[in-house]
VEXDREN-73287 format. One record per residue (C-alpha): chain; x, y, z. Coordinates in pm, 1 decimal, padded with zeros to 6 digits, always signed. Layout:
N
mol, x, y, z
A, X, Y, Z
...
This chain:
494
mol, x, y, z
A, -04465.4, -06252.6, +14448.7
A, -04336.2, -06629.1, +14266.4
A, -04460.0, -06952.6, +14419.8
A, -04214.5, -07223.2, +14404.4
A, -04343.1, -07563.7, +14386.5
A, -04210.0, -07892.9, +14580.5
A, -04009.6, -08054.0, +14275.9
A, -03619.9, -07964.1, +14349.1
A, -03473.3, -08014.4, +13975.7
A, -03824.7, -07825.5, +13809.1
A, -03746.6, -07542.6, +13662.5
A, -04001.6, -07282.9, +13616.1
A, -04102.6, -06888.7, +13675.2
A, -04064.0, -06578.9, +13470.4
A, -04137.5, -06240.3, +13490.2
A, -04408.3, -06071.6, +13706.2
A, -04770.5, -06190.7, +13561.0
A, -04656.1, -06394.7, +13302.4
A, -04751.8, -06762.1, +13324.5
A, -04472.4, -07009.5, +13464.9
A, -04307.0, -07304.7, +13271.3
A, -04337.5, -07625.1, +13476.2
A, -04112.2, -07891.9, +13334.5
A, -04287.4, -08226.4, +13452.4
A, -04035.3, -08524.1, +13563.1
A, -03882.7, -08706.0, +13279.5
A, -04116.6, -09061.1, +13335.6
A, -04447.4, -08842.3, +13364.2
A, -04409.9, -08697.1, +12941.2
A, -04607.2, -08879.8, +12701.4
A, -04797.4, -09153.6, +12977.8
A, -05189.6, -09091.6, +12960.3
A, -05426.2, -09067.5, +13265.9
A, -05673.7, -09133.2, +13409.2
A, -05977.0, -08837.8, +13582.4
A, -05764.6, -08890.6, +13880.7
A, -05396.9, -08887.4, +13696.9
A, -05558.9, -08536.5, +13551.5
A, -05581.0, -08429.2, +13875.3
A, -05236.9, -08546.4, +14040.6
A, -05107.6, -08373.6, +13708.6
A, -05251.4, -08045.2, +13786.3
A, -05133.5, -08065.2, +14148.8
A, -04774.3, -08166.1, +14091.2
A, -04830.8, -07847.9, +13823.2
A, -04951.1, -07564.8, +14091.9
A, -04645.0, -07717.3, +14298.3
A, -04389.0, -07687.2, +14033.3
A, -04465.8, -07335.3, +13963.0
A, -04286.0, -07038.4, +14079.4
A, -04525.0, -06807.1, +14150.6
A, -04529.6, -06438.2, +14168.4
A, -04712.0, -06260.8, +14385.6
A, -04853.3, -05957.6, +14232.4
A, -04766.3, -05585.0, +14388.4
A, -04392.3, -05644.5, +14422.8
A, -04091.8, -05511.9, +14262.2
A, -04248.9, -05245.5, +14162.0
A, -04080.1, -04935.9, +14194.1
A, -04142.9, -04666.0, +14479.2
A, -04053.3, -04329.7, +14582.0
A, -03778.4, -04387.6, +14830.1
A, -03773.4, -04053.9, +14906.3
A, -03825.6, -04101.9, +15263.1
A, -03530.6, -04319.8, +15284.0
A, -03296.6, -04124.9, +15116.5
A, -03127.8, -04028.8, +15357.9
A, -02906.0, -04294.4, +15404.9
A, -02698.0, -04212.6, +15128.5
A, -02641.2, -04536.0, +15048.3
A, -02783.5, -04784.9, +14805.5
A, -03075.9, -04925.4, +14956.0
A, -03081.6, -05317.6, +14999.0
A, -03258.3, -05468.8, +14745.5
A, -03415.6, -05821.3, +14897.4
A, -03619.1, -06107.0, +14737.8
A, -03916.6, -06242.6, +14931.9
A, -03927.9, -06554.6, +15000.9
A, -04234.2, -06808.5, +15159.7
A, -04341.8, -07196.8, +15187.6
A, -04679.5, -07301.2, +15237.9
A, -04931.8, -07594.9, +15234.9
A, -05299.3, -07606.4, +15257.7
A, -05253.5, -07821.8, +15585.5
A, -05226.7, -07504.1, +15775.6
A, -05290.7, -07218.1, +15585.3
A, -05434.2, -07044.3, +15210.1
A, -05293.5, -06896.8, +14942.7
A, -05486.3, -06612.8, +14968.7
A, -05346.5, -06610.9, +15320.2
A, -04953.1, -06650.8, +15245.7
A, -04967.0, -06419.6, +14961.7
A, -05127.2, -06145.0, +15274.3
A, -04837.7, -06249.6, +15497.7
A, -04563.5, -06216.8, +15222.3
A, -04727.9, -05851.1, +15139.1
A, -04656.8, -05753.7, +15517.0
A, -04314.3, -05890.6, +15493.0
A, -04246.0, -05643.6, +15217.1
A, -04414.3, -05360.6, +15409.7
A, -04166.4, -05491.6, +15761.4
A, -03847.5, -05485.5, +15491.1
A, -03940.3, -05156.4, +15333.2
A, -03996.4, -05016.4, +15692.6
A, -03639.5, -05206.5, +15731.6
A, -03512.0, -04954.2, +15461.7
A, -03505.8, -05232.6, +15179.3
A, -03640.4, -05262.7, +14831.0
A, -03846.4, -05582.5, +14751.5
A, -03733.7, -05683.7, +14395.1
A, -04012.3, -05992.7, +14433.4
A, -04197.5, -06221.0, +14584.6
A, -04194.5, -06599.1, +14571.4
A, -04434.8, -06844.1, +14750.7
A, -04369.5, -07257.2, +14694.4
A, -04616.0, -07441.7, +14761.4
A, -04552.9, -07792.6, +14963.4
A, -04650.1, -07992.9, +15246.8
A, -04387.6, -07884.2, +15448.4
A, -04047.4, -07686.1, +15448.0
A, -03743.2, -07903.4, +15290.1
A, -03553.4, -08022.0, +15602.7
A, -03203.5, -07863.6, +15419.7
A, -03269.3, -07569.7, +15184.8
A, -03626.3, -07462.4, +15330.2
A, -03749.9, -07480.1, +14979.3
A, -03559.7, -07742.0, +14830.1
A, -03238.1, -07808.7, +14601.9
A, -03433.9, -07742.3, +14255.8
A, -03588.8, -07428.8, +14362.3
A, -03279.3, -07288.3, +14555.3
A, -03118.8, -07251.2, +14200.5
A, -03412.9, -07112.0, +14073.7
A, -03447.5, -06857.0, +14353.1
A, -03027.0, -06801.3, +14301.3
A, -03107.1, -06695.6, +13909.8
A, -03420.6, -06455.2, +13981.6
A, -03158.2, -06303.8, +14266.7
A, -02880.1, -06286.2, +13998.8
A, -03133.0, -06105.8, +13756.8
A, -03300.4, -05873.7, +14013.4
A, -02884.9, -05792.9, +14134.6
A, -03057.6, -05852.1, +14462.2
A, -02853.8, -05843.4, +14793.0
A, -03050.6, -06040.7, +15054.6
A, -03325.9, -06306.0, +15056.6
A, -03576.6, -06314.2, +15337.1
A, -03768.3, -06576.1, +15425.2
A, -04109.5, -06513.1, +15579.4
A, -04061.3, -06806.7, +15843.5
A, -03866.0, -06823.0, +16156.4
A, -03541.6, -07052.6, +15958.5
A, -03287.7, -07250.1, +16213.1
A, -02928.7, -07179.3, +16121.8
A, -02861.9, -07493.7, +15968.7
A, -03115.6, -07417.0, +15671.0
A, -03035.8, -07088.3, +15625.0
A, -02648.1, -07149.0, +15549.6
A, -02772.3, -07415.0, +15330.1
A, -02951.6, -07187.8, +15137.9
A, -02694.3, -06964.8, +15144.5
A, -02440.5, -07161.8, +14998.5
A, -02681.3, -07239.1, +14738.5
A, -02779.8, -06881.1, +14632.6
A, -02501.6, -06699.3, +14728.2
A, -02653.2, -06398.0, +14893.9
A, -02701.8, -06289.2, +15275.8
A, -03041.8, -06480.4, +15422.6
A, -03252.9, -06342.2, +15676.7
A, -03533.5, -06501.5, +15808.1
A, -03887.7, -06248.6, +15920.1
A, -03734.0, -06240.5, +16301.7
A, -03439.4, -06082.6, +16205.6
A, -03627.2, -05806.7, +16014.4
A, -03859.9, -05716.9, +16275.1
A, -03562.5, -05699.2, +16549.6
A, -03366.4, -05477.4, +16259.7
A, -03706.1, -05214.7, +16253.7
A, -03712.2, -05244.1, +16647.6
A, -03333.4, -05132.4, +16682.9
A, -03383.8, -04796.7, +16434.5
A, -03743.7, -04692.9, +16600.6
A, -03627.6, -04771.2, +17026.2
A, -03534.6, -04431.4, +17131.3
A, -03548.6, -04446.2, +17542.8
A, -03284.5, -04587.6, +17729.2
A, -03457.3, -04903.3, +17824.3
A, -03643.2, -04976.9, +17492.4
A, -03269.1, -04962.8, +17375.4
A, -03164.3, -05213.5, +17629.7
A, -03482.0, -05424.4, +17578.3
A, -03391.2, -05433.7, +17187.0
A, -03097.6, -05517.8, +17251.8
A, -03153.6, -05825.1, +17474.4
A, -03407.1, -05924.7, +17194.2
A, -03112.8, -05953.3, +16951.1
A, -02799.0, -06072.5, +17115.8
A, -03108.1, -06369.3, +17219.2
A, -03172.9, -06433.0, +16852.4
A, -02798.8, -06425.9, +16754.3
A, -02649.8, -06666.8, +17035.9
A, -02774.2, -06987.3, +16876.9
A, -02678.9, -06842.8, +16531.8
A, -02313.8, -06779.6, +16549.4
A, -02168.3, -06912.7, +16238.8
A, -01828.6, -07009.4, +16215.7
A, -01562.7, -06904.4, +15897.3
A, -01273.5, -07146.8, +15825.1
A, -01001.4, -07211.0, +16026.1
A, -00951.5, -06946.3, +16213.7
A, -01296.0, -07019.5, +16469.5
A, -01177.6, -07385.2, +16436.5
A, -01159.5, -07558.4, +16751.5
A, -00776.9, -07529.2, +16934.7
A, -00601.1, -07753.0, +17127.1
A, -00443.9, -07730.9, +17444.3
A, -00088.5, -07766.7, +17530.9
A, +00075.0, -08004.1, +17315.5
A, -00234.8, -08194.8, +17211.2
A, -00267.0, -08054.5, +16862.6
A, -00008.6, -08260.7, +16761.1
A, +00346.4, -08191.2, +16515.1
A, +00048.0, -08153.5, +16223.8
A, -00090.5, -07828.2, +16312.2
A, +00234.5, -07609.1, +16349.0
A, +00295.3, -07355.3, +16569.0
A, -00015.7, -07059.0, +16631.5
A, -00273.9, -07366.1, +16676.2
A, -00181.7, -07449.6, +17072.8
A, -00354.4, -07235.9, +17341.8
A, -00629.2, -07256.6, +17588.8
A, -00878.4, -07441.0, +17382.4
A, -01140.0, -07229.4, +17333.2
A, -01235.1, -07124.8, +16962.1
A, -01302.7, -06766.8, +16888.7
A, -01665.1, -06868.8, +16831.2
A, -01678.7, -06987.4, +17180.3
A, -01532.5, -06647.2, +17323.1
A, -01833.2, -06443.1, +17125.1
A, -02032.4, -06709.3, +17286.1
A, -01947.5, -06658.5, +17606.6
A, -01905.6, -06251.3, +17556.1
A, -02282.6, -06273.3, +17419.0
A, -02392.2, -06422.6, +17740.5
A, -02231.9, -06231.7, +17947.8
A, -02410.2, -05926.7, +17807.2
A, -02751.0, -06058.6, +17805.7
A, -02703.7, -06164.2, +18199.1
A, -02597.0, -05741.7, +18232.0
A, -02897.7, -05612.2, +17983.4
A, -03117.2, -05803.6, +18172.4
A, -02959.1, -05649.9, +18529.8
A, -03020.8, -05349.3, +18386.6
A, -03369.1, -05377.5, +18234.4
A, -03448.9, -05492.3, +18627.1
A, -03327.9, -05182.3, +18778.1
A, -03501.6, -04953.2, +18536.6
A, -03825.2, -05118.2, +18677.4
A, -03867.5, -04944.3, +18994.2
A, -03890.4, -04652.6, +18811.3
A, -04169.6, -04784.5, +18607.7
A, -04386.5, -04902.3, +18936.4
A, -04318.3, -04519.4, +19058.6
A, -04503.5, -04344.1, +18791.4
A, -04745.5, -04653.3, +18787.0
A, -04793.6, -04589.3, +19204.0
A, -04827.3, -04195.9, +19119.2
A, -05142.4, -04289.8, +18903.2
A, -05257.1, -04574.1, +19192.8
A, -05228.1, -04337.8, +19460.7
A, -05432.6, -04058.6, +19254.8
A, -05698.4, -04345.9, +19133.3
A, -05606.0, -04230.1, +18814.2
A, -05814.3, -04494.7, +18586.9
A, -05522.6, -04612.0, +18294.4
A, -05663.4, -04763.5, +17943.8
A, -05417.2, -04974.8, +17736.9
A, -05417.4, -04916.6, +17365.2
A, -05329.2, -05149.7, +17239.4
A, -05350.2, -05298.0, +16839.6
A, -05161.4, -05444.3, +16526.8
A, -04854.2, -05261.7, +16418.9
A, -04959.2, -04966.5, +16210.2
A, -05333.0, -05000.2, +16313.7
A, -05312.0, -04574.3, +16413.2
A, -05329.1, -04613.4, +16799.5
A, -05067.6, -04309.8, +16842.9
A, -05276.4, -04136.3, +16571.4
A, -05611.8, -04186.0, +16792.6
A, -05443.2, -04145.4, +17124.0
A, -05323.8, -03759.5, +17043.6
A, -05725.0, -03735.3, +16911.6
A, -05813.8, -03816.2, +17178.8
A, -05616.3, -03656.6, +17445.5
A, -05530.1, -03351.8, +17280.9
A, -05126.8, -03451.9, +17235.2
A, -04883.3, -03473.7, +16985.3
A, -04695.4, -03799.6, +16952.1
A, -04491.7, -03921.2, +16722.6
A, -04738.2, -04035.6, +16418.3
A, -04575.4, -04244.9, +16110.1
A, -04696.6, -04451.8, +15829.0
A, -04452.1, -04744.4, +15948.3
A, -04464.0, -05042.6, +16082.1
A, -04339.1, -05047.5, +16457.6
A, -04347.0, -04627.5, +16486.8
A, -04392.6, -04663.0, +16850.0
A, -04164.4, -04834.8, +17056.2
A, -04111.4, -04637.6, +17414.0
A, -04468.8, -04676.2, +17602.4
A, -04606.2, -04305.7, +17610.8
A, -04870.4, -04199.1, +17870.9
A, -05084.9, -03891.0, +17816.4
A, -05379.1, -03777.7, +18030.9
A, -05756.7, -03686.7, +17884.7
A, -06007.5, -03569.8, +18071.5
A, -06366.4, -03686.0, +18115.2
A, -06707.1, -03552.9, +18084.1
A, -06722.6, -03531.6, +18443.5
A, -06404.8, -03325.6, +18528.8
A, -06241.0, -03654.8, +18625.3
A, -05876.3, -03701.7, +18440.4
A, -05771.8, -04087.7, +18328.0
A, -05465.9, -04168.6, +18151.5
A, -05408.8, -04326.4, +17785.0
A, -05136.9, -04571.1, +17765.9
A, -05003.4, -04604.2, +17399.2
A, -04836.7, -04942.3, +17390.9
A, -04594.4, -05119.9, +17081.9
A, -04780.5, -05259.1, +16788.8
A, -04827.1, -05588.7, +16763.3
A, -04775.8, -05827.7, +16451.0
A, -04825.5, -06199.6, +16332.3
A, -04578.1, -06446.9, +16451.0
A, -04405.4, -06166.3, +16736.2
A, -04054.5, -06319.6, +16792.0
A, -04027.0, -06505.0, +17147.0
A, -03724.0, -06305.0, +17220.0
A, -03883.5, -05947.0, +17164.7
A, -04188.2, -06081.1, +17362.8
A, -03958.1, -06122.7, +17700.2
A, -03779.0, -05819.0, +17617.2
A, -04079.6, -05609.9, +17628.3
A, -04256.8, -05777.3, +17924.3
A, -04186.1, -05488.7, +18124.4
A, -04341.3, -05233.5, +17914.3
A, -04670.7, -05493.4, +17838.3
A, -04671.3, -05510.9, +18214.4
A, -04906.1, -05183.9, +18124.0
A, -05158.5, -05390.1, +17939.3
A, -05206.8, -05607.3, +18275.6
A, -05255.5, -05330.7, +18484.2
A, -05452.2, -05105.5, +18303.2
A, -05873.1, -05042.4, +18399.5
A, -05918.3, -05093.6, +17988.1
A, -05798.7, -05201.6, +17685.6
A, -05871.4, -04992.9, +17424.1
A, -05827.9, -05276.3, +17120.3
A, -05739.6, -05043.7, +16764.1
A, -05757.9, -05257.7, +16411.2
A, -05728.1, -05083.6, +16078.8
A, -06052.2, -05105.9, +15928.7
A, -05904.8, -05074.8, +15610.4
A, -05657.1, -05352.2, +15611.6
A, -05789.1, -05656.9, +15349.7
A, -05820.2, -05911.7, +15664.7
A, -05859.2, -05678.1, +15996.2
A, -05974.6, -06025.2, +16143.0
A, -05648.3, -06173.8, +16164.5
A, -05505.4, -05938.3, +16331.2
A, -05734.3, -05924.6, +16579.8
A, -05666.7, -06291.4, +16641.6
A, -05267.9, -06208.1, +16614.1
A, -05321.2, -05933.7, +16925.8
A, -05582.8, -06211.1, +17106.9
A, -05291.4, -06435.8, +17104.3
A, -05011.3, -06187.3, +17259.0
A, -05283.9, -06075.8, +17485.1
A, -05332.0, -06387.0, +17627.3
A, -04934.5, -06407.4, +17762.7
A, -05023.5, -06087.8, +17934.6
A, -05101.3, -06170.2, +18312.2
A, -05434.9, -05986.2, +18419.3
A, -05531.3, -05890.9, +18033.6
A, -05788.8, -06135.0, +18020.2
A, -06014.4, -05992.7, +18286.3
A, -05981.3, -05663.6, +18189.7
A, -06291.4, -05480.6, +18014.0
A, -06221.7, -05422.8, +17618.0
A, -06355.8, -05196.0, +17343.6
A, -06266.3, -05266.4, +16972.0
A, -06256.9, -04974.9, +16752.0
A, -06195.9, -05033.8, +16364.7
A, -06033.1, -04774.3, +16286.2
A, -05958.2, -04509.2, +15958.4
A, -06287.4, -04553.3, +15884.8
A, -06234.5, -04263.2, +15603.9
A, -06082.5, -04549.4, +15376.2
A, -06314.1, -04778.0, +15412.5
A, -06626.0, -04822.1, +15144.2
A, -07012.8, -04885.1, +15222.3
A, -06967.3, -05284.0, +15163.8
A, -06688.1, -05355.8, +15404.1
A, -06827.6, -05090.2, +15690.9
A, -07189.8, -05325.8, +15718.2
A, -06950.1, -05599.7, +15677.1
A, -06740.7, -05485.4, +15994.9
A, -07022.8, -05408.1, +16232.7
A, -07239.3, -05736.3, +16105.4
A, -06939.5, -05922.7, +16225.8
A, -06869.9, -05706.3, +16541.3
A, -07196.1, -05516.9, +16621.6
A, -07036.1, -05383.8, +16981.3
A, -06758.9, -05215.6, +16766.6
A, -06716.6, -04849.0, +16715.6
A, -06593.9, -04746.7, +16361.2
A, -06371.9, -04409.6, +16400.0
A, -06115.0, -04258.3, +16201.0
A, -05834.8, -04033.1, +16388.6
A, -05809.3, -03840.6, +16076.2
A, -06121.3, -03704.6, +15996.2
A, -06238.9, -03740.8, +16364.0
A, -06534.4, -03972.6, +16294.3
A, -06676.0, -04179.0, +16576.1
A, -06419.3, -04046.8, +16868.4
A, -06726.5, -03902.1, +17025.8
A, -06904.0, -04170.4, +17068.4
A, -06623.1, -04403.5, +17132.9
A, -06463.3, -04191.8, +17423.8
A, -06787.5, -04222.0, +17580.1
A, -06794.4, -04587.7, +17579.2
A, -06436.0, -04556.1, +17673.7
A, -06522.3, -04327.2, +17988.7
A, -06854.6, -04550.9, +18088.1
A, -06613.2, -04876.2, +18190.4
A, -06372.6, -04625.3, +18389.0
A, -06399.6, -04750.7, +18765.2
A, -06572.1, -04541.1, +18973.7
A, -06419.4, -04413.6, +19338.2
A, -06616.5, -04660.3, +19591.5
A, -06561.0, -04379.1, +19903.0
A, -06874.8, -04135.3, +19919.8
A, -06705.6, -03805.3, +20172.6
A, -06925.0, -03532.9, +20306.0
A, -06709.9, -03285.6, +20454.8
A, -06679.8, -02933.9, +20520.2
A, -06353.3, -02818.5, +20407.4
A, -06198.0, -02464.1, +20481.3
A, -06073.2, -02237.1, +20214.5
A, -05726.7, -02282.3, +20249.7
A, -05768.5, -02627.5, +20099.8
A, -05846.5, -02514.0, +19709.7
A, -05557.4, -02755.4, +19621.8
A, -05703.1, -03073.6, +19773.5
A, -06026.4, -02941.5, +19618.0
A, -05890.2, -02957.9, +19274.1
A, -05769.2, -03275.6, +19319.7
A, -06121.2, -03403.3, +19427.3
A, -06227.8, -03264.3, +19126.4
A, -05984.7, -03410.6, +18901.5
A, -05971.5, -03771.9, +19057.3
A, -06280.3, -03776.7, +19214.0
A, -06681.2, -03782.5, +19079.9
A, -06813.1, -03435.6, +19237.1
A, -07181.4, -03467.3, +19320.6
A, -07183.3, -03078.6, +19483.7
A, -07000.0, -02765.2, +19579.5
A, -07134.8, -02528.2, +19827.9
A, -06992.4, -02242.6, +19899.8
A, -07100.1, -02087.5, +20291.6
A, -06958.3, -01881.6, +20512.9
A, -06774.8, -02145.7, +20782.7
A, -06653.8, -02348.3, +20436.3
A, -06665.4, -02572.0, +20151.0
A, -06944.6, -02810.9, +20135.8
A, -06839.6, -03101.2, +19949.5
A, -06995.1, -03425.3, +19868.9
A, -06812.7, -03627.6, +19634.6
A, -06738.4, -03969.3, +19552.3
A, -06362.2, -04061.8, +19610.7
A, -06075.7, -04315.4, +19655.7
A, -05959.1, -04423.9, +19952.3
A, -05627.9, -04206.1, +19967.4
A, -05805.4, -03894.5, +19892.7
A, -06065.0, -03979.2, +20156.3
A, -05854.2, -03953.2, +20413.9
A, -05677.7, -03610.7, +20317.2
A, -06031.8, -03502.7, +20318.8
A, -06107.7, -03634.8, +20643.7
A, -05767.6, -03487.2, +20779.9
A, -05825.2, -03163.8, +20631.5
A, -06230.3, -03073.9, +20734.3
A, -06378.5, -02900.5, +20974.6
A, -06510.3, -03006.2, +21290.6
């Protein structure tokens, strides 16, 4: 990654790993400085240097995306950071995460550039001079697109596009693109389309006279000529109207899908089936861990947002009771508000769970920043704050001894596990099962031998203390929920 300085007309940068050349303002050359002046000089030099972040731009194996049969989109990443809000290391990590997002979306990352400045330039985000430098880098790398590690307003995006002559997209657009590629269910596709349209609506851009305002009737005047007189609605206004209508239709469709989800949740509640919501940062290994805990075969892929549609899988506790694990969509830093809103129905599963299993990638350079990002999203889910949580650091097979000690020292109650090797899974499962709600109705009843299916349900959804097979029937003593207790009373002998 490159760092781009604040000086608008400074020329700097170079190839990856080389020290950037710094050109200071003319009035600063040849002037002597005291100690304070030397510090200002160093600060100015730091700001004016375009810094390449290492690890970007190298050739990588792209066999996974060769099926696209087209030239992969070449992108250059750009970010701005300030010491008032973050550190350089955090800014570099954020840009590396953006690189992973871009590669998941199907692009080749040519370079990553970081600019240190107090705040983004109001016009072009990086300043006019640095925009020209970035344009040169884009031309040299033959890149098609610039991806900005921020949420860009339309004016900044247009100005940066005009300065660099290539397409400019922001972090939110990349995440939406990934969601669009990975959504499979009807509800998931509708949620992604809703998020995309809400993102697109304020960013529609008119091109030339075809989208300029048309005057109605005779108001166009003689200069406008034939063809300019019309109803007074431009093409861009019609596009906005169509998008608003589509948004309203999608909201209705998603609302109509809610009863089906409620029926499934109602069935789990009716049988007293406890639920464990598996949450975590994207690519933390939630699906892999769910597979190991339940013996299922959900999609597992080393990619961001491989899971978008909620998957519910059953597991059996040591005492024979069944419970459900709900594999949810992964979170990410600065998750677009459009997605949080669109996927609110999916995130409802988290708020209605009995236990939250928070899975973290223990091999990540900064796992605690991912924990904070997930906790921020959980704060916005009604009811999630009061649900018991278990923290599990996954991918222990990739963690060295020093990192293990650090993780367990900072989070002594956490579990260090590996969905790949199976390390720590037994202890994690015991901890999860210990937090599951216990049935609160104690029953002691004599059931007829014809009530075998009811007895089977008691074994699966209740806690059986004893079963005695007698000549006059089956003597059952167990803890169950209200629903099963009522059925047992109705079926009991005598």
